[in-house]
C-alpha angles and dihedrals in degrees: 000000000000118000090216111105114239126185090210094054113023130069112252145151126251126202122232099220091198096057107017091238126130133228127203114228119198107182093161088072089073106054090185128018115272108244095209121252114233111214131189112263130185111277117251104245098167113146122236088246128028116192090205096052114106090209100052118103115273094011128129117254128214094264093052097258118131122228115237119242089264121183102191131025118328133198133197140161111278111259089213101036119185089209126042129208095218099051107141120241112262143145139190129201124164111178090322086288102093105041129167139149136186122266126202127196151147119235123196137184122218120200107209095203140005087234113094096204102055134088130196096275089052093055122088121251091253090052092051089045087059087056090050089050090054092047088053094048093048092049090053093046097046093046089062088074098089093206092061113096104174138026118200117196112191149148132215108200122193137017094271088060091056096259106164098195127039093212106110107262146133137198141238118206119185121186146180097242135044114260120233099256090051092049090053095046092045092054095048094046093045092051092050094046092050091058104033102030091225133084120275092233093049089060093042093049092050090053094046093050091050093050094040092196101120103027114125101174140349135191133170095287110019141043124208113205144156105246116241086237098044115157103188117066096249100018115155142179132211110212125188114236090216115067104243126154100218145004095267091074095062112108125214094273092050093048090054090047091051090052089050092050092050093048094048094046096046090045090053089049092054091045093053094076098003093247137105095278114224122219146144112238134176146159123250114205141149122302116254130229087015105104125266121329106185089159094068118102118190116244139155126222126211117196111185119176102204114113115171108359145352089288105031111092132185112236127202098227142136110357092018093055094042105034124001143341111263139187138183107199109064124241088242092058092047092049092050092050092051094042093056094052121099118257089217109096114250092233090058091051092051095051 
């Protein structure tokens, strides 16, 4: 064996520059790249409209409200919110060992489409742009509540990601305190900005574009890439080329470009194993009502669990739960696999 260190061959750790955490990479455990086994999965026979679905237009919801006959994306307050606006103020501290405090919030659900049987990659760019417009409007509206400090826009896609309804939808949780991942990313970005007077992700993006090893897709306003420190097998990030702190700063051209990037990435995901690819995805952006945060740079994480086929999933178990996140296939391999895939959805090609 050669004594020369090689990222593609030798076990090593990689630093997540956004959180300060490390991941163990073990590329030697895959002597040759896995080609991806395509297995038969149950066909998706969902109808365009389901009379029992609480997200379809005109249907009753759990709280008795009736959905309007909406024709684009539609948002409403979650009938089973994890956070509540009227939570009373309270705190607990027993010897700094039993510590708790109240948390207030507003949780909303956003239906991406009136059609029950579609997902984001199956929508048109204008239809996804309508979703982006609603994300932007909700961010603006929720931030007017001065007690709200953070707004998390996200989507859980697929049953294995805990999605309780197959109708295409995402969620928006706003809350009175900063969540842990945002605290970590704020600290790292603030420290970098204080020294270099530019955003951490601006510098990172410039380096990634120059190396062109982990780029999946690029348009005029956004770059889709597999992060150098990716944990999940086909984890990706969408990063805005322009340094903006939150979604409200995107102009019309950028919103269309974001819709395009989302459609291309999610289509490539579905094409990888020719299945509706599950993931958890969400935007990270600056806190609100919390002073200025010039260090923050908008980005969107995609965390998909599938590893080798439509049914083979990576689990975080054993060493990963007890010690450190770990992966076998390298981010460079994953990026190359995604980059080579068509951006035209496999269902469209088969029609």
